[in-house]
C-alpha positions as CSV (number, residue, x, y, z in Angstrom):
1,M,-130.7,-5.0,131.5
2,T,-132.3,-7.9,129.7
3,D,-136.0,-8.7,130.3
4,R,-135.8,-12.5,129.7
5,Y,-133.2,-15.2,129.9
6,R,-132.9,-19.0,130.4
7,I,-132.1,-20.3,133.9
8,L,-131.5,-23.7,135.5
9,Y,-134.5,-24.3,137.7
10,K,-133.8,-27.9,138.8
11,G,-130.6,-29.8,138.5
12,G,-130.1,-33.1,136.8
13,Q,-127.5,-35.8,136.1
14,G,-126.2,-37.7,133.1
15,E,-123.4,-40.2,132.6
16,V,-121.2,-41.1,129.6
17,V,-118.8,-44.0,129.4
18,E,-115.9,-43.8,127.0
19,K,-113.3,-46.6,126.9
20,K,-114.2,-47.6,130.4
21,S,-113.8,-44.1,131.8
22,R,-117.0,-42.8,133.5
23,F,-118.0,-39.1,133.0
24,I,-120.8,-38.2,135.5
25,A,-122.3,-34.7,134.9
26,T,-124.3,-33.0,137.6
27,T,-126.0,-29.6,137.4
28,Q,-127.1,-27.3,140.2
29,P,-128.9,-24.0,140.3
30,V,-126.7,-21.2,141.8
31,Q,-127.3,-17.5,142.4
32,N,-123.7,-16.5,143.1
33,E,-120.1,-17.8,143.0
34,E,-120.1,-18.8,146.6
35,E,-122.9,-21.2,146.0
36,A,-121.1,-22.6,142.9
37,I,-117.9,-23.2,144.9
38,A,-119.9,-24.8,147.7
39,F,-121.6,-27.2,145.2
40,L,-118.2,-28.0,143.6
41,E,-116.8,-28.9,147.0
42,A,-119.8,-31.0,147.8
43,M,-119.3,-33.0,144.5
44,K,-115.6,-33.4,145.4
45,K,-116.6,-34.8,148.7
46,K,-119.2,-37.1,147.3
47,Y,-116.9,-38.4,144.6
48,W,-113.8,-38.3,146.7
49,D,-112.3,-41.4,144.9
50,A,-112.6,-40.0,141.4
51,R,-109.7,-38.9,139.3
52,H,-111.1,-35.5,138.3
53,N,-114.0,-33.2,139.2
54,C,-114.1,-30.6,136.5
55,S,-116.4,-27.6,136.7
56,A,-118.0,-24.7,134.8
57,W,-120.5,-22.1,135.8
58,V,-122.4,-19.2,134.3
59,I,-124.1,-16.7,136.6
60,G,-126.0,-13.5,136.1
61,E,-128.7,-12.2,133.8
62,R,-126.2,-11.7,131.0
63,G,-124.0,-14.6,132.0
64,Q,-121.4,-12.0,133.1
65,L,-119.7,-14.4,135.6
66,Q,-118.1,-17.4,133.9
67,R,-115.5,-19.8,135.4
68,C,-114.2,-23.2,134.4
69,S,-111.6,-25.7,135.7
70,D,-109.9,-28.7,134.1
71,D,-109.0,-30.0,137.6
72,G,-105.8,-31.7,136.4
73,E,-107.0,-32.8,132.9
74,P,-104.9,-31.4,130.0
75,S,-105.5,-27.7,129.5
76,Q,-108.7,-26.8,127.5
77,T,-110.0,-30.4,127.4
78,A,-112.6,-30.4,130.1
79,G,-113.7,-27.1,131.8
80,R,-113.6,-25.1,128.6
81,P,-115.7,-27.5,126.5
82,M,-118.2,-27.8,129.4
83,L,-118.4,-24.0,129.6
84,D,-118.9,-23.8,125.8
85,V,-121.9,-26.2,126.2
86,L,-123.5,-24.0,128.8
87,C,-122.9,-20.8,126.8
88,G,-124.2,-22.5,123.6
89,D,-127.4,-23.4,125.4
90,G,-127.8,-19.9,126.8
91,V,-128.5,-21.1,130.3
92,R,-127.7,-18.9,133.3
93,N,-127.3,-19.4,137.1
94,I,-126.0,-22.9,136.6
95,C,-123.0,-24.8,138.0
96,L,-121.9,-28.0,136.2
97,V,-119.5,-30.6,137.6
98,V,-118.3,-33.5,135.5
99,T,-116.7,-36.2,137.6
100,R,-114.3,-38.7,135.8
101,Y,-113.5,-42.1,137.0
102,F,-110.4,-43.2,134.9
103,G,-110.9,-46.4,133.0
104,G,-107.2,-47.1,132.3
105,T,-107.1,-46.0,128.7
106,L,-105.9,-42.5,127.7
107,L,-108.4,-40.8,125.4
108,G,-106.2,-38.0,123.9
109,T,-107.2,-34.4,123.9
110,G,-109.9,-34.8,121.2
111,G,-111.4,-37.8,123.0
112,L,-111.5,-35.8,126.3
113,V,-113.1,-32.8,124.7
114,R,-115.8,-35.0,123.1
115,A,-116.5,-37.0,126.3
116,Y,-116.7,-33.9,128.6
117,S,-118.9,-32.1,126.1
118,A,-121.2,-35.1,125.7
119,A,-121.5,-35.5,129.4
120,A,-122.3,-31.8,129.8
121,Q,-125.0,-32.0,127.1
122,L,-126.6,-35.0,128.7
123,G,-126.6,-33.3,132.1
124,L,-128.4,-30.4,130.6
125,Q,-130.9,-32.6,128.9
126,N,-131.8,-34.2,132.3
127,S,-132.2,-30.8,134.0
128,V,-135.2,-28.4,134.1
129,I,-134.5,-25.2,132.3
130,L,-137.0,-22.3,132.2
131,E,-137.2,-19.0,130.5
132,K,-137.3,-16.3,133.2
133,Q,-139.1,-13.2,132.1
134,L,-139.7,-9.8,133.6
135,G,-143.4,-9.0,133.6
136,A,-145.6,-6.0,134.5
137,R,-148.5,-6.5,136.9
138,I,-151.4,-4.7,135.3
139,S,-154.9,-4.3,136.8
140,I,-157.8,-3.3,134.5
141,H,-161.1,-2.0,135.9
142,T,-164.0,-2.4,133.5
143,D,-167.8,-2.7,133.3
144,Y,-169.3,-6.1,132.3
145,N,-169.6,-5.0,128.7
146,G,-165.8,-4.7,128.5
147,L,-165.1,-8.0,130.3
148,G,-165.3,-10.3,127.3
149,K,-163.3,-7.9,125.1
150,I,-160.4,-7.8,127.6
151,Q,-160.5,-11.6,128.0
152,Y,-160.4,-12.0,124.2
153,V,-157.3,-9.7,124.0
154,A,-155.6,-11.7,126.8
155,A,-156.4,-15.0,125.2
156,Q,-155.0,-13.9,121.8
157,M,-151.8,-12.9,123.5
158,E,-151.8,-16.1,125.6
159,L,-152.0,-14.3,128.9
160,S,-153.5,-15.9,132.0
161,A,-155.3,-13.8,134.7
162,L,-153.6,-13.6,138.1
163,D,-156.9,-12.6,139.6
164,I,-160.4,-11.6,138.7
165,A,-162.6,-9.7,141.2
166,Y,-166.3,-9.3,140.5
167,T,-168.4,-6.5,142.2
168,D,-170.6,-4.0,140.4
169,S,-167.7,-3.8,138.0
170,V,-164.8,-6.2,137.2
171,T,-161.1,-6.0,138.0
172,L,-158.8,-8.2,136.1
173,T,-155.1,-8.5,137.0
174,Y,-152.6,-9.8,134.4
175,L,-148.8,-10.5,134.4
176,V,-147.7,-9.2,131.0
177,P,-144.2,-9.8,129.5
178,L,-142.5,-6.5,129.5
179,H,-141.8,-6.5,125.8
180,Q,-145.6,-7.0,125.2
181,K,-146.9,-4.4,127.6
182,G,-147.3,-1.6,125.2
183,H,-149.1,-3.7,122.7
184,F,-151.4,-5.2,125.4
185,L,-152.3,-1.7,126.8
186,S,-153.0,-0.4,123.3
187,L,-155.4,-3.3,122.4
188,V,-157.2,-3.0,125.7
189,T,-157.7,0.7,125.3
190,E,-158.9,0.2,121.7
191,K,-161.3,-2.7,122.4
192,T,-162.9,-0.9,125.3
193,A,-163.0,2.5,123.6
194,G,-160.9,3.9,126.4
195,K,-163.5,3.2,129.0
196,S,-161.4,0.8,131.1
197,I,-159.2,2.1,133.9
198,I,-155.6,0.7,133.8
199,E,-153.2,0.6,136.7
200,E,-149.7,-0.7,136.8
201,D,-148.5,-2.4,140.0
202,G,-144.8,-2.9,139.5
203,E,-142.7,-5.5,137.8
204,I,-141.9,-9.1,138.8
205,W,-139.7,-12.0,137.4
206,Y,-141.7,-15.1,136.5
207,A,-141.6,-18.3,134.4
208,S,-144.0,-21.0,133.3
209,L,-143.6,-24.7,134.0
210,N,-146.1,-27.2,132.7
211,G,-148.8,-24.4,132.5
212,E,-148.1,-23.2,136.1
213,L,-146.9,-19.7,136.8
214,I,-143.7,-19.5,139.0
215,L,-143.0,-16.1,140.6
216,F,-139.5,-15.3,141.8
217,E,-138.5,-13.2,144.7
218,P,-136.8,-9.8,143.9
219,G,-133.1,-9.8,143.9
């Protein structure tokens, strides 16, 4: 199981024109193949008068579910290049549809590959992609002498507090990337001379967008 991977958070669109043929790329976040198929059908309905609606999707933490379709274009000239763009970017849980309105001029296999790839890349550029990480929720109970030391460790590791509760002591709660948990706990223990009380309260998937923390529901 991986503890971090890139996901499509918000879909986008991009358009490429090649010899009067229009290639419209549209991306959509999906969690399973049923959602990907539903999005593809919605695009076919929206662009009902287009010559082709080619598709590719990558789903799962490891990108274990991958599908692509040329939708009538010559084999390996549309869906496969689109899928290669998605895999090259490392993005997961994404469905990409590139709609083609034929401009009257044949592009040849090389031209098609370049056009569909360029459209796919532009669609990704206009999307919002986040790194989704698995983090440990950690609460630290300390006296006021240890507060600044813990905050210093957190600042050095660029961790933001989820919550700080002040009473006769202080309880700080952090969401720590799983791969940094051991290092964080060691530093806290060292800086507070083992006097802080540390509690772990499960794991959660999260991401950061423009400095804001986004928490994901389990599953």
